[in-house]
PAZAPA-4460 file (N, C-alpha, C; in steps of 0.05 Angstrom, whole numbers, plus 32768, in hexadecimal, padded with zeros to 4 digits):
% residues 141
    n_x    n_y    n_z   ca_x   ca_y   ca_z    c_x    c_y    c_z   seq   type   mol
   8010   7FEA   8000   8001   8002   7FFE   8011   8013   7FFC     1      X     A
   8006   8030   7FF2   801A   804C   7FEC   800F   8055   7FFF     2      X     A
   801F   806A   800C   801A   8087   8018   8019   809D   8008     3      X     A
   8008   80AC   8008   800B   80C0   7FF2   8003   80E2   7FFD     4      X     A
   8017   80E9   8000   8012   810D   800B   8017   8120   7FF5     5      X     A
   7FFE   812F   7FF0   8002   8147   7FDC   8002   8166   7FE4     6      X     A
   801E   8172   7FDE   8017   818E   7FEA   8014   819D   7FD7     7      X     A
   8004   81BA   7FDC   8002   81C7   7FBC   8008   81E0   7FCD     8      X     A
   801B   81F7   7FBB   801F   8210   7FD2   8030   8224   7FB6     9      X     A
   802E   8240   7FBC   8036   824C   7FAD   8052   8256   7FB3    10      X     A
   8061   8256   7F97   807E   8261   7F9A   8090   826F   7FA9    11      X     A
   8085   8272   7FC4   8094   8288   7FDB   80AA   8273   7FE1    12      X     A
   80C0   8287   7FE1   80D9   8276   7FF0   80D2   8268   800B    13      X     A
   80BF   827B   8019   80B6   8271   8039   80AD   8257   8031    14      X     A
   809C   8253   801F   8091   823D   8023   80A0   8219   801C    15      X     A
   80BD   8225   801A   80CC   820D   8011   80CE   8202   802F    16      X     A
   80D1   8215   8049   80CD   820C   8065   80B5   81F7   8067    17      X     A
   80A6   81FE   805F   8087   81EA   805F   808E   81CE   8056    18      X     A
   809B   81CD   8040   80A3   81B3   802E   80B4   81A5   8040    19      X     A
   80CD   81B1   804F   80DE   81A6   805B   80CD   8192   806C    20      X     A
   80BC   81A7   807F   80B0   819D   809C   8097   8182   808D    21      X     A
   808B   8186   807B   807D   816E   806D   8096   815E   806E    22      X     A
   80A5   815B   805C   80B6   8147   8055   80C6   813A   806B    23      X     A
   80D0   8148   8086   80D7   813B   809D   80C3   8131   80A9    24      X     A
   80B2   8137   80AD   809F   8125   80BE   808A   810F   80B2    25      X     A
   8089   8111   8096   8082   80FC   8086   8095   80DF   8083    26      X     A
   80B8   80E8   808A   80CF   80D7   8085   80D2   80CB   80A9    27      X     A
   80CA   80DD   80B6   80CC   80DA   80D1   80B3   80BA   80D6    28      X     A
   809F   80C7   80D3   808C   80B1   80D6   808D   8091   80C3    29      X     A
   80A3   8091   80B6   80A9   807C   80A2   80BC   8071   80AF    30      X     A
   80CF   807B   80C8   80E6   8069   80D3   8100   8074   80BE    31      X     A
   80FC   8087   80B3   811B   808D   80A5   812F   809A   80B4    32      X     A
   8148   8095   80B5   815B   8097   80C6   8160   80C1   80BD    33      X     A
   8167   80C6   80D7   816E   80E8   80DD   8178   80F2   80C0    34      X     A
   8193   80E2   80BE   81A4   80EF   80AA   8195   80EC   8090    35      X     A
   8186   80D6   808C   8175   80D8   806B   816A   80EA   806A    36      X     A
   8158   80F2   8082   8141   8109   8082   814E   811D   8076    37      X     A
   8162   8123   808F   816E   813E   8083   8174   8144   8064    38      X     A
   8184   8128   8060   818C   812C   803B   8171   812E   8026    39      X     A
   8167   8123   802F   8144   811D   8024   8139   8145   8021    40      X     A
   813B   8149   8036   812B   8168   803D   8141   8177   802F    41      X     A
   8155   8175   8031   816C   818C   801F   8167   8186   8001    42      X     A
   816A   8175   7FFD   8168   8172   7FDC   814A   8177   7FD0    43      X     A
   8132   8178   7FE2   811C   8178   7FD6   8116   819D   7FDA    44      X     A
   8123   81A5   7FEE   8127   81CA   7FEE   8133   81CD   7FD7    45      X     A
   814A   81C2   7FCF   8156   81CB   7FB6   8148   81C6   7F9B    46      X     A
   813F   81B6   7F9C   8122   81AB   7F86   810E   81C2   7F83    47      X     A
   80FE   81CC   7F9F   80EC   81DE   7F9A   80FC   81F6   7F99    48      X     A
   810F   8200   7F99   811A   8217   7F9F   8125   8221   7F81    49      X     A
   812B   8205   7F7B   812D   8202   7F57   8119   8214   7F44    50      X     A
   8101   8205   7F52   80E6   8211   7F3F   80E5   8228   7F40    51      X     A
   80ED   8234   7F63   80E5   824F   7F68   80EC   8264   7F50    52      X     A
   8109   825F   7F53   8123   8271   7F44   811E   826E   7F2A    53      X     A
   812A   8254   7F20   8129   8254   7F03   810F   8254   7EF7    54      X     A
   80FD   8240   7EFC   80E3   823D   7EF2   80D5   825B   7EEE    55      X     A
   80CF   825F   7F09   80BC   8275   7F10   80C8   8293   7F14    56      X     A
   80EC   828D   7F0F   80ED   82B0   7F0F   80EE   82BE   7F27    57      X     A
   80E9   82B1   7F43   80D8   82B8   7F5F   80C1   82C2   7F5E    58      X     A
   80B6   82C2   7F47   8097   82CA   7F4D   8087   82B9   7F67    59      X     A
   8078   82C4   7F6F   806F   82B6   7F8F   8057   82B6   7F88    60      X     A
   8049   82B1   7F70   8030   82A9   7F6E   8028   8294   7F5A    61      X     A
   803A   8284   7F57   803A   826B   7F41   8034   8249   7F5D    62      X     A
   8028   8242   7F4B   8021   822B   7F61   8037   8215   7F56    63      X     A
   803E   8204   7F74   804F   81EE   7F67   803F   81D4   7F7B    64      X     A
   8044   81BD   7F73   8035   81AB   7F7E   8045   8190   7F88    65      X     A
   804B   818E   7F9B   8058   8171   7FA6   8050   815B   7FAE    66      X     A
   8059   8147   7FA7   804A   8133   7FB3   8063   8119   7FB9    67      X     A
   805C   8113   7FD0   8068   80FE   7FDF   805C   80DF   7FDF    68      X     A
   806E   80CB   7FD5   805D   80B2   7FD1   8071   80A1   7FDF    69      X     A
   8066   808A   7FF1   8079   807A   7FFF   8074   8060   7FF5    70      X     A
   807D   8051   7FF1   8078   8039   7FE4   8080   8022   7FFB    71      X     A
   8078   800B   7FFE   807C   7FF8   800F   809E   7FF0   8010    72      X     A
   80A3   7FF0   7FFF   80C6   7FE4   7FF9   80D7   7FFE   8009    73      X     A
   80CD   8012   8014   80D9   8023   801B   80E3   803C   800C    74      X     A
   80DC   803F   7FF8   80DF   8052   7FDF   80D5   806A   7FE4    75      X     A
   80DD   8082   7FE2   80C6   8095   7FE2   80CF   80A2   7FC1    76      X     A
   80B6   80A5   7FBD   80B3   80B1   7F9F   80A6   80D4   7FA0    77      X     A
   80B8   80E0   7F94   80A9   8105   7FA0   80A6   8110   7F7E    78      X     A
   808F   811E   7F78   808A   8124   7F60   808E   8149   7F66    79      X     A
   8096   8158   7F58   8096   8174   7F56   808E   817D   7F45    80      X     A
   806F   818A   7F46   8064   8192   7F28   8067   81B2   7F29    81      X     A
   806A   81BC   7F15   806A   81DC   7F10   805C   81DC   7EFA    82      X     A
   8058   81F9   7EF2   8044   8206   7EDA   8054   821A   7EC5    83      X     A
   8071   821A   7ECE   807C   8231   7EBF   8085   8221   7EA2    84      X     A
   8099   8230   7E9D   80A5   8225   7E7A   80B0   8204   7E84    85      X     A
   80AF   81F8   7E69   80BE   81EA   7E67   80E2   81E7   7E72    86      X     A
   80E1   81D0   7E84   8103   81CE   7E85   8111   81BF   7E76    87      X     A
   812D   81C1   7E64   8137   81B0   7E53   8144   81A6   7E69    88      X     A
   8140   8188   7E6B   8151   817B   7E80   8173   8174   7E79    89      X     A
   8178   817A   7E66   8195   8177   7E54   819F   818E   7E5F    90      X     A
   8199   81A3   7E6D   819C   81C0   7E74   81A4   81BF   7E8A    91      X     A
   8198   81AE   7E9A   819C   81A9   7EB4   81AD   8197   7EBF    92      X     A
   81BE   81A6   7EC9   81DD   819C   7ECE   81EF   81A5   7EEA    93      X     A
   81EF   81A5   7EFB   8201   81AB   7F16   8221   81B8   7F09    94      X     A
   8225   81D0   7F18   823B   81D3   7F0E   8251   81C8   7F19    95      X     A
   8270   81C6   7F0E   8283   81BC   7F16   828B   81C3   7F37    96      X     A
   828A   81B1   7F46   8294   81B3   7F5F   82A9   81BF   7F65    97      X     A
   82C2   81BF   7F50   82D9   81CB   7F58   82D5   81E9   7F51    98      X     A
   82BC   81F2   7F4A   82B7   8210   7F44   82AF   821D   7F60    99      X     A
   82BF   822A   7F6B   82BC   8234   7F83   82AE   824C   7F83   100      X     A
   828A   824F   7F88   8282   8264   7F86   8265   8259   7F9C   101      X     A
   8257   826F   7FA1   8241   8267   7FB2   8228   825F   7F9E   102      X     A
   8216   8248   7FA7   81FE   823E   7F95   8206   8231   7F84   103      X     A
   81EC   822B   7F75   81F8   8208   7F58   81F8   81F6   7F61   104      X     A
   81F6   81EB   7F76   81FB   81D0   7F7B   81DD   81C5   7F81   105      X     A
   81C4   81CF   7F7C   81B5   81C3   7F86   81AC   81A8   7F73   106      X     A
   81B4   81AA   7F52   81B0   818F   7F4B   81C1   8176   7F4F   107      X     A
   81DC   8185   7F55   81F3   8169   7F6B   81E4   815A   7F7C   108      X     A
   81DE   8175   7F8F   81CA   8166   7FAB   81BD   814F   7FA0   109      X     A
   81AD   815B   7F92   818A   814C   7F8B   8196   812B   7F83   110      X     A
   81A5   812A   7F6A   81B2   8117   7F63   81B9   8105   7F7C   111      X     A
   81CD   8113   7F87   81DD   810A   7F9A   81C7   80EF   7FB2   112      X     A
   81B0   80FF   7FB9   819D   80FA   7FCE   818E   80E3   7FC1   113      X     A
   817D   80F1   7FA6   816D   80D9   7F9E   817A   80C3   7F89   114      X     A
   8170   80A7   7F7E   8178   8097   7F6F   8174   809D   7F56   115      X     A
   8154   80AF   7F53   814C   80B3   7F3B   8145   80D9   7F3A   116      X     A
   8150   80E2   7F2A   814C   8100   7F22   813D   80FA   7F05   117      X     A
   812C   8102   7EFD   811E   8107   7EDC   8108   8118   7EE0   118      X     A
   8106   8120   7EC5   80EB   8131   7EC0   80DE   811D   7EAE   119      X     A
   80C1   8122   7EB6   80AE   8113   7EA8   80A6   8128   7E98   120      X     A
   80A5   8120   7E7B   808F   812C   7E67   8073   812F   7E72   121      X     A
   806C   814D   7E6F   804D   814B   7E71   8044   815B   7E5C   122      X     A
   802B   8155   7E54   8021   8164   7E3B   801B   817F   7E39   123      X     A
   8013   8182   7E57   8003   81A3   7E5B   8025   81BE   7E62   124      X     A
   801F   81D1   7E68   8033   81E4   7E74   8042   81D2   7E90   125      X     A
   805B   81D9   7E8F   806C   81D6   7EAC   8079   81B8   7EAA   126      X     A
   8083   81B8   7EC2   8097   819F   7EC3   8088   818C   7EDD   127      X     A
   8097   817A   7ED6   8092   8162   7EE6   80AD   814D   7EED   128      X     A
   80B8   8157   7F07   80D3   814E   7F16   80CD   813B   7F22   129      X     A
   80D5   811D   7F1B   80D6   8102   7F2D   80EB   80FC   7F37   130      X     A
   80EF   80F7   7F52   8105   80F3   7F62   80FA   80D8   7F6C   131      X     A
   810B   80C7   7F72   8106   80AB   7F83   8120   80AB   7F91   132      X     A
   811D   809A   7FA5   812E   8090   7FBA   8124   8079   7FCC   133      X     A
   8138   8068   7FC6   8132   8049   7FE1   8143   8055   7FFA   134      X     A
   8134   8051   8012   813E   8051   8029   8148   8034   803A   135      X     A
   8159   8040   8051   815F   8023   8063   814F   8027   8074   136      X     A
   8138   801B   807C   8128   8024   8091   8130   800A   80AB   137      X     A
   813D   8014   80C0   8142   7FFF   80D3   8126   7FEF   80DF   138      X     A
   812E   7FD4   80DF   8114   7FC4   80EB   8108   7FCE   8105   139      X     A
   80ED   7FCB   8103   80DD   7FDD   811F   80D7   7FC0   812F   140      X     A
   80DE   7FBF   8147   80E6   7FA7   8156   80CC   7FA5   8160   141      X     A
***
């Protein structure tokens, strides 16, 4: 049986904190290790911030829909839907790590944390980022 949570919010930077809180609590309930929760929160923070910054150009009144799907095999699937201009996935690359400057590591972090990071093609306006990660969960006694 799957467990699904969907969160719809406007593209305000402050709403990223709400996303982090929802993700944290969702994963806590599932028994995920603290470090894995932190890493997942950070990666989703980066993914949503990228939508706000790059797709919506900091406009605060655009819709974002985040869906968390927990599978019985301890896999988290995340869908991030926006309604902005189409993203060209071939142009979404992390900056070289040896480049010493602030920012630009979001894609690197997301790819390090999640097993799968891909854009799903949708016929209408916008983008759908699909992320997937399998967790090691300690046995409950």
